N, C-alpha and C positions, 0 to 999 in steps of 0.2 A: 824570697823563696816561693815558688808556686806550689801551694799545698791544696790537697783535696781532703774533704772530710767524708769518711765512711760512717754512716750512722744507721740506727734502727729507728724507723719511723712507723709507728703503729697507725692503722687507718684513722683513728679518732684524732690523732695529733696533727694531721695534715692541714686542716683548716687553720689552726692556731699558728703554725709555722709559716704558712703562706702569708697570713696577715702581717706577721712580724717582718718577713722578708721584703715587703713592699713599703716599709717605712722609709721616708726620705733620707734618714741618716743611717740606715742599715748598711753595714759593710757586706758586700756580696762575696762569699767564699764558695767555691764550687763544692757541691755535695753529691754523693752517690748514696741513696738510701735503700735499705733493705727492709722487708716487711717483718722480719723477726731475727733474733740473734742466730737461730739455727740456719736460716737462709744465708746470712752473712758468712758463717763458718763453712757452710757447704760450698759456696761460690769461691771463697778465698782460701779454703783449706787445702790440705795436701801440699803439693809443690807449687801451687799457683801463686802463693804469697812470695815465694822465692823468685818466681818469674816476674812478678810486678816490681820487686826490688831491682832486678837486673834491667828492667825496662825504664825505671824512673829516671827522668832527665836525659835519656839516651836518644831521643828523637825517634823517627820512624825506623823500624827494623823489619827485615825479612824474617820469616819463621826460622830459617836455617841459622841466621845470626842470633836470634833469640835463644835457640836451642844450644848453640855453641857457648853463649854467655853463661848458661846455667849447667852446662855439661850433661845434657840430657838428649835422649833420642828425639829426632825431628817429629816422628809420628805422635809421641806422647805430648810434646810441646804444642803441636798443631791441635790436638784434642783440647788441651787446656785453653789455648787461645780462642777456640770456637766458643767455649763456655763463657769466657770473659767478654768476648764480643757480644754474645747473645744477652748477657746481663747488663751491658752498657758500661762496663768497667774500663775497657780499652776501646780505641777507635781504629777503623780501617782508613788508610789514606787513599787518595785518588789513584796512586800507582800500585795499590794492592798490598802495601806494607801495613804493619800494625804499630800503634803508638799508645803509650801511656803518658799523656802530656803533662805530668806533674813531677815535681822533684821530691815531694814528701807526701806522706799519708798521715792523717790524724784519725784515729778510730774513736768514736764517741757513742757509748750506750751504757745503760745501767742494768744490772741484773739484780732483781729483788726476790723476795720470798714468793713462792707460788701461791696463788689464790685458792 
């Protein structure tokens, strides 16, 4: 199964994680990182999560087809796709379609007591 990890990577954590990623025995799993849980929820919230589910494992789709799969208005889906493209969550193919090239998503972050 082709899985991507959505995580929250605070600025100070980047150096440590990059060092671990380049170990010779490290398994490379695709990651899409957000600067805060709030940003993750903002980007993936609303009906965008439903859109990602419909696009998972579906290959390249036109916006109309994506809208049909989620039963939504093409304009609304177009707006959501623009946000997901801008944030690097989905990709645009050479023929102008959009793609979420993963079959599954794993979300990984911890919420603790505020400082």
